[in-house]
N, C-alpha and C positions, 0 to 999 in steps of 0.2 A: 657811711654805710649804716643803714637802719635794720634793726630786727624787730620782728612782730612777735609779741609775747601774748599767748592765749591763756588765761587762767582756767584751770581745771581742778575738779575735786581731788584732795589727797586721798590716795587709797594705798593698798599694799602693793599694788603694780606701779603706783606713781608716788613715790615718797619724796621726790625731789622737788615738788611744788610745781610753779608755772612751767608749760611747756615752750620751748623756743623754736620758732619756725624760721629757719635759715633759708636764704636763697639758694638757686642752683650753684653748684661749684663752678668756678671759672672754666672756659673752654680752652683746650689746648690748641696751639697753632699747628696746622698741618705742615709736615716738613716738606717745604717747597723753597728752593733757592731763588732769591730775588737780589739782583745787583742793584745796590743803592748808588754806586759810582759807575760812570759811564766814560769811555775813552775819548779824550780830548787832544787835539794837537795844535802847537803854535804854527801859524801859517804867515809868511812874510807879506807885507804891503810895503809900497814905495818903489820908486824906480831903481833904487839900489846904486846910484852913482857913487854915493859915499855912504859911510856907516850912519851918518845923521839922517839919510834919506830912507831908512828903512825901520819899520816897526813890525810888531807881530800881533795877530789876532789869535785868540784861543777859540777853537770851533770844534764842534762835534761832527766827525765823518759819519753820516748816517746812510747807510745802503737802503733804507726805506724812505729817504727824503727825496722827493721828486725834482727839487732844485735847491739852489743856494738861496739861504734865507738869513735874515738878520733881525734883531729887535730894533724897532725904529728909534727908540728913545736912546739906546746905546750908540748906534751908528751915527745918529744925528749929532750927538755930542762929540763924537770923534771928528765929524766933518767941521765943527765949529771950532774945536780946539787945535785940530791938526789938518787944516785945509790942504797942505802940501801933499797929503796922501791921497786926496780924493780928486779923481779925474772928472766925475760928473755925479750930480745928485739930482734926480728928477722927481717931482711930485705928480703922480699920475692923475690925482684929483684936479689939479690946476691946469694941465695939459689937455686940451680938447681933443688932441689927436690920439690920446691913449685911454684905455679902458682899465678899470681895476682888475686885478687877477685874483680869482678865488682858488684857494688851495684846500683840499680836503684832508682828513686823517688827523688834524690837530683840533682838539675840542670838537666843535660842531663844524669846523671849517673856519679858515681866516681869509682875510682879504689883504692882498698886497696893495699898498697905497703909494709906495716910494721905491725907487731903484738907486742904488749907489754902485759906482764903479771905481775900483781901486787900481792903480798901477801895481803891478808885482814885479820883483826884481828878476825877471827872466825875459830873454830874447828868443823869438822864434822867427827864423828866416829874415833876421835883420830888423824885425819889428817888435815894438815893446809889447809885453803880454799884459792883460788885465784880468780882473775877476769882478764879476757883477753880482750883487745880491739884491734879492727882492726883500723889502722891508715891511714889516707888520708890527703893530703895537701888541698883538697877542701872543708872539713867539715866547715860550717859557724859558729860552736861553738866549745868549748874546749872539751867537753865530752858528749855523748849520752848514756843513758842506754836503751838497746833495749828490746823488748817484751819478748824474750826468757829468758833473765836474770831476768826480773821482775817476769816471772812465775816460774822459778826455785827457786827464793828466797821467792816466795808467797807473793808478794808485793800487797797492797791494797792502792790506792791512795784516800785520804779523804781530799776534798777541804773545808768541814765545819770545820774541826780541823786543817787544813792546815799542814798536815803531812803524810807521807808515812809509812804504818805498813808492817814489814816483818815477817811472821809467822815463817819462816825458820831460820832466823837469830836471832829471838827475840829482835829486835830493832826497833825503830821508828826514822824516819829522818824528821826533820822540812822542810816545804816547803817554799822557798823564791821566790817571783815573780820578775823577772828582764828581761831586754831586751836581747834576744838571740844574742850574738855576740861572735867573737873571741877576745881574749886579746893578747896583745903584749908579746911574749915569754920572751922578755928582763925585763918584769916586774914581773916575777915569783919570789916570794920571800917567805921565811918561816917566819912567825911571831913566833919568838922564845919565846915570853912572853905566848903564848897560848898552851894549851894542850887539844887536839892534835893540831899540827902545821897546819896552813891553806895553802893550795896550790891554793886556789881560788885567781886569780890574780887581782890586781887593777891597773888601769892606773894612772900614776904620772905625 
């Protein structure tokens, strides 16, 4: 911090010598509440036939999200390390029959370039259930559960009990509040002592 000192003649009204010109006082913050942590839920993937066939993704249930989305680097690493959980991984750029999907509302808009489909440990009318995520390199978090998915699974977010209830899946998911950010794909690890295994990454 620098101060500007302007010399002035010493007089009866100025007996202290040089005059110090200070900058403006710091501005106060307007009292406005901002949540630094957002609600994330662990969602299971895998066919669920045994405890070894299930893992969890940590994702943000976003009522403003138009679709399920994932960070490309994060989910690509999962598909390489744990291919048993992935039913399908499609690169839209390499498939001539598919066009990229542009999504607005994030930055200046993002482009979905890949699709990943996970089996999930739920059965509907005798058929295995799946969850599909559109992947982009620009998503600032690992996984986002969009509004359409929440509607299809009849999810209700209850911040009082801190859990999300799914009437369709007949399951509830605990809410954990944490800062929304991407994790380093190199830190994806399976906690082998847990059942289900956790694919919620942690920085080390």
